[in-house]
C-alpha positions as CSV (number, residue, x, y, z in Angstrom):
1,M,-170.2,-145.6,-155.0
2,N,-170.6,-149.2,-155.1
3,P,-167.6,-151.2,-157.1
4,E,-170.2,-152.8,-159.2
5,D,-171.1,-149.5,-160.0
6,V,-168.2,-148.5,-161.2
7,K,-168.8,-147.3,-164.6
8,K,-165.6,-145.7,-165.6
9,V,-161.6,-145.7,-165.0
10,G,-159.0,-144.2,-165.6
11,V,-155.2,-145.5,-166.2
12,V,-152.6,-142.9,-166.1
13,G,-149.7,-144.4,-167.6
14,C,-149.7,-146.7,-170.9
15,G,-147.0,-148.8,-170.9
16,I,-146.1,-152.5,-170.4
17,M,-148.1,-152.4,-167.3
18,G,-150.8,-149.1,-168.0
19,S,-151.7,-151.2,-171.5
20,G,-152.3,-154.4,-169.8
21,I,-155.2,-153.0,-167.1
22,V,-156.4,-151.5,-169.3
23,E,-157.0,-154.3,-171.9
24,V,-158.0,-155.7,-168.8
25,C,-160.6,-153.2,-167.9
26,A,-162.0,-152.8,-171.1
27,K,-162.9,-157.1,-171.1
28,A,-164.2,-156.9,-168.3
29,G,-167.4,-154.6,-169.8
30,V,-165.8,-151.2,-167.9
31,A,-164.7,-147.6,-169.8
32,V,-161.3,-146.6,-169.4
33,A,-159.5,-143.2,-170.3
34,Y,-155.6,-143.6,-170.6
35,V,-153.2,-141.0,-170.1
36,E,-150.2,-140.5,-171.2
37,V,-147.4,-137.7,-172.0
38,D,-147.3,-137.4,-175.2
39,D,-149.8,-137.8,-178.4
40,E,-147.3,-140.0,-179.2
41,R,-147.0,-142.3,-176.3
42,V,-151.1,-142.0,-176.4
43,G,-150.6,-143.8,-179.9
44,R,-148.3,-146.5,-178.7
45,G,-150.1,-147.6,-175.9
46,R,-153.2,-148.2,-178.3
47,Q,-150.6,-150.0,-180.6
48,A,-149.7,-152.0,-177.2
49,I,-153.6,-152.5,-176.9
50,E,-154.4,-153.7,-180.1
51,R,-151.7,-156.3,-180.7
52,S,-152.7,-157.8,-177.2
53,L,-156.4,-158.4,-178.4
54,A,-155.4,-159.3,-181.7
55,R,-153.4,-162.2,-180.1
56,A,-156.3,-163.2,-177.5
57,V,-158.5,-163.5,-180.6
58,E,-156.1,-165.5,-182.7
59,K,-155.5,-167.7,-179.5
60,G,-159.0,-168.4,-179.2
61,K,-159.1,-166.6,-176.1
62,L,-161.9,-163.5,-177.6
63,D,-163.9,-163.9,-180.1
64,E,-163.8,-160.6,-182.5
65,A,-166.9,-158.9,-181.4
66,G,-165.5,-158.7,-177.7
67,R,-162.5,-157.8,-179.2
68,D,-164.0,-154.5,-181.2
69,E,-166.7,-154.2,-178.4
70,A,-163.8,-153.7,-175.8
71,L,-161.9,-151.7,-178.2
72,A,-164.7,-149.2,-178.3
73,R,-164.3,-148.4,-174.4
74,I,-161.1,-146.9,-174.1
75,S,-160.4,-143.9,-174.6
76,G,-156.2,-141.7,-174.7
77,S,-155.8,-138.5,-174.7
78,S,-152.4,-136.6,-172.8
79,D,-153.8,-134.3,-171.1
80,L,-154.6,-135.4,-167.3
81,G,-157.6,-133.3,-167.1
82,D,-159.8,-135.8,-168.7
83,L,-159.7,-137.5,-165.7
84,A,-161.8,-135.9,-164.4
85,D,-165.4,-137.9,-164.8
86,V,-163.8,-141.6,-164.1
87,D,-164.7,-143.6,-160.6
88,L,-161.4,-145.2,-160.3
89,V,-157.8,-144.3,-160.7
90,I,-155.2,-146.8,-161.2
91,E,-151.6,-144.7,-161.8
92,A,-148.9,-146.3,-163.6
93,V,-146.6,-144.7,-164.5
94,T,-142.6,-145.4,-164.0
95,E,-140.9,-146.6,-160.8
96,D,-140.5,-143.3,-158.8
97,L,-141.3,-142.4,-156.3
98,A,-141.0,-138.6,-157.0
99,T,-143.0,-138.4,-160.3
100,K,-145.7,-140.9,-158.4
101,K,-146.1,-138.2,-155.7
102,D,-146.9,-135.6,-158.7
103,V,-149.2,-137.5,-160.1
104,F,-151.2,-138.3,-156.9
105,H,-150.8,-134.6,-156.6
106,S,-152.1,-133.7,-159.5
107,L,-155.1,-136.2,-159.0
108,E,-156.4,-135.4,-156.1
109,E,-157.4,-131.4,-158.2
110,I,-159.1,-133.3,-160.6
111,T,-160.9,-136.2,-159.6
112,K,-164.1,-136.8,-157.6
113,P,-163.6,-136.6,-153.7
114,E,-164.9,-139.5,-153.2
115,V,-162.3,-141.6,-155.8
116,L,-160.5,-144.2,-154.8
117,L,-156.6,-143.2,-156.3
118,A,-154.9,-146.8,-156.5
119,T,-150.5,-147.0,-157.2
120,N,-149.8,-150.3,-159.4
121,T,-146.4,-149.5,-157.9
122,S,-144.6,-153.0,-156.8
123,T,-142.6,-151.7,-154.2
124,L,-142.6,-148.7,-153.4
125,P,-144.7,-147.3,-149.9
126,I,-148.3,-146.7,-150.1
127,A,-147.9,-143.7,-147.0
128,E,-145.8,-141.9,-149.2
129,L,-148.1,-141.7,-151.8
130,A,-151.4,-141.0,-149.5
131,A,-149.2,-138.2,-147.5
132,S,-149.2,-135.9,-150.6
133,T,-153.3,-136.0,-150.4
134,N,-155.7,-135.2,-148.6
135,R,-157.7,-138.5,-149.3
136,P,-155.4,-140.9,-147.2
137,D,-157.9,-143.6,-146.4
138,K,-158.9,-144.0,-150.1
139,V,-154.9,-144.2,-151.6
140,L,-153.7,-147.7,-151.4
141,G,-152.4,-150.5,-154.1
142,L,-153.7,-152.5,-156.7
143,H,-150.8,-154.5,-157.8
144,F,-151.0,-156.6,-161.0
145,F,-149.0,-158.6,-162.2
146,N,-146.7,-158.4,-165.8
147,P,-148.7,-159.6,-168.1
148,A,-151.7,-158.1,-166.7
149,S,-154.4,-159.6,-169.2
150,I,-153.2,-163.1,-168.5
151,M,-151.7,-163.1,-165.2
152,K,-154.7,-163.8,-162.4
153,L,-153.6,-162.3,-159.1
154,L,-153.7,-158.7,-157.6
155,E,-151.9,-157.5,-154.9
156,V,-154.7,-155.1,-152.6
157,I,-151.8,-153.3,-150.3
158,R,-153.2,-151.3,-147.0
159,G,-151.7,-148.3,-146.5
160,L,-151.3,-147.5,-142.4
161,S,-154.1,-144.4,-143.4
162,T,-155.9,-147.0,-146.0
163,S,-159.8,-147.6,-144.4
164,D,-161.3,-150.7,-144.6
165,E,-164.0,-150.0,-147.1
166,T,-161.2,-148.9,-149.7
167,I,-160.1,-152.2,-149.4
168,Q,-163.1,-154.1,-149.6
169,F,-164.1,-151.9,-152.5
170,A,-161.0,-152.9,-154.3
171,R,-160.8,-156.5,-153.8
172,T,-164.5,-156.7,-154.5
173,F,-163.5,-154.8,-157.9
174,G,-160.8,-156.7,-158.2
175,E,-163.0,-159.3,-158.5
176,R,-165.3,-158.2,-160.8
177,I,-162.3,-157.9,-163.4
178,G,-161.9,-161.4,-163.3
179,K,-158.4,-161.0,-160.8
180,T,-157.8,-163.5,-157.4
181,T,-157.0,-160.4,-154.8
182,V,-154.7,-161.4,-151.5
183,L,-154.0,-158.9,-148.8
184,A,-150.9,-157.2,-147.8
185,K,-149.4,-154.8,-145.5
186,D,-147.6,-151.9,-146.6
187,R,-143.5,-153.2,-146.9
188,A,-140.8,-153.4,-149.3
189,G,-142.2,-156.1,-151.8
190,F,-145.3,-156.6,-150.6
191,I,-146.3,-160.6,-150.4
192,V,-144.7,-161.9,-154.1
193,N,-141.5,-159.1,-154.8
194,F,-140.5,-160.5,-151.2
195,L,-140.1,-163.6,-152.5
196,L,-139.2,-163.4,-155.5
197,I,-136.3,-160.6,-155.3
198,P,-134.0,-162.9,-153.3
199,F,-134.4,-165.9,-155.9
200,L,-133.7,-164.0,-158.9
201,N,-130.4,-162.3,-157.4
202,S,-129.7,-166.2,-156.4
203,A,-129.9,-167.1,-159.9
204,V,-127.9,-164.3,-161.4
205,Q,-125.7,-164.9,-159.1
206,M,-125.2,-168.6,-159.2
207,L,-124.9,-167.6,-163.3
208,D,-121.4,-165.2,-162.5
209,D,-120.5,-168.1,-160.6
210,G,-120.1,-170.4,-162.9
211,V,-122.5,-173.5,-161.0
212,A,-124.5,-173.8,-163.9
213,T,-124.8,-171.9,-167.1
214,K,-127.9,-170.1,-168.2
215,E,-129.8,-172.6,-170.0
216,D,-129.8,-175.3,-167.4
217,I,-129.8,-172.9,-164.2
218,D,-133.6,-172.2,-166.1
219,A,-134.4,-175.9,-167.1
220,G,-133.6,-177.0,-163.9
221,V,-136.2,-174.3,-162.6
222,Q,-139.4,-175.2,-164.6
223,L,-139.0,-179.0,-164.2
224,G,-137.2,-179.0,-161.3
225,L,-139.6,-176.5,-159.9
226,G,-142.6,-176.3,-162.1
227,H,-142.1,-172.8,-163.0
228,P,-143.9,-171.4,-166.4
229,M,-140.3,-170.4,-167.5
230,G,-136.9,-170.1,-165.1
231,P,-135.2,-167.3,-163.7
232,L,-132.7,-165.7,-166.5
233,T,-135.8,-165.9,-169.1
234,L,-137.9,-163.9,-166.5
235,L,-135.8,-161.7,-165.7
236,D,-135.1,-160.7,-169.5
237,L,-139.7,-160.1,-169.5
238,I,-139.2,-158.2,-166.4
239,G,-136.2,-155.8,-167.2
240,L,-133.1,-156.3,-165.9
241,D,-133.2,-152.7,-164.9
242,T,-136.8,-153.3,-163.0
243,A,-135.2,-155.6,-161.4
244,V,-132.2,-153.5,-160.0
245,H,-134.3,-150.6,-159.1
246,A,-136.9,-153.3,-156.8
247,S,-134.1,-154.7,-155.5
248,N,-132.7,-151.5,-154.4
249,V,-135.5,-151.1,-153.0
250,L,-136.3,-153.9,-151.0
251,Y,-132.6,-153.7,-150.1
252,E,-132.4,-150.0,-148.5
253,E,-135.3,-150.8,-146.1
254,F,-134.3,-154.5,-145.0
255,K,-130.4,-153.5,-144.5
256,D,-130.2,-157.4,-146.0
257,P,-127.7,-158.7,-148.5
258,M,-129.5,-160.7,-150.1
259,Y,-131.8,-157.9,-151.1
260,S,-129.1,-156.6,-152.9
261,P,-128.7,-156.6,-157.0
262,P,-125.4,-159.2,-157.8
263,T,-122.2,-157.5,-159.7
264,L,-123.5,-159.4,-163.2
265,L,-126.2,-157.3,-163.2
266,K,-126.1,-154.0,-163.0
267,R,-122.5,-154.5,-165.3
268,M,-125.2,-156.0,-167.6
269,V,-127.7,-152.8,-167.2
270,A,-124.4,-150.2,-167.3
271,A,-124.1,-151.9,-170.6
272,G,-127.8,-151.9,-172.2
273,Y,-128.8,-154.9,-171.8
274,L,-132.0,-154.8,-170.6
275,G,-133.4,-157.9,-171.8
276,R,-136.6,-158.3,-174.1
277,K,-137.9,-154.2,-173.9
278,S,-133.6,-153.5,-175.6
279,G,-133.6,-156.7,-177.7
280,K,-130.8,-158.4,-175.5
281,G,-130.7,-159.4,-172.4
282,F,-129.6,-162.8,-170.4
283,Y,-131.0,-163.9,-173.8
284,D,-130.7,-162.6,-177.8
285,Y,-134.0,-160.9,-179.3
286,S,-132.6,-159.4,-181.6
287,S,-134.2,-161.5,-184.5
């Protein structure tokens, strides 16, 4: 199958990243079936997509007809078996290797043998996921960035067994849905997080050491480096627990202290200060 012939994409998981991936594919004219663990989360995923599309209409980036057409292409379910007829699967469940391996094992039994199985992981090894299937040449990473509906980058990650045909298919499909693709090998952090995590950890350590206030650290990076937001604001958006997990994965692979999560970051996660999703992180979002 050619990338332009993909008529239906399956997305496993419809949280922050999954819902964004669903939206991106639907706006690009592709039918999308997403799966969540229960009907309540199926509904929450649909609501998140509807809110995002409504914001796009409000900002003039999408007209009402385009919104309605995108929504008509989307279906949600709590049954993984509903992905039996898809042409491509993108997994976007929690960043836990065992959970993802279980999903891939199930997908292999459900989907057509020629279907590519992609993961949205930001840090976990593609090779281990591929080894849980009998089609390792068709397993790869497709790492979207948050918010997926806006961010143009798509990291394509080649596992040890991923075929050239699979990579070419993925890159062409990425362009079809409006993304710029970059290719990385299967190493923790790939391109972006390999560079980003030490930067974020340094900002947290700087705050903990009293070098500057959180506001001045963020303003310094925004105005001095031209970033759209400061590192502490970005951590709140990513989720502090997600950042700690990514740091731990990178540190486990490279054993370099710059990847070890700072004490302050770990303490904030232990206290439930996870950023925007919990209402409080480095900044307060409760209001």
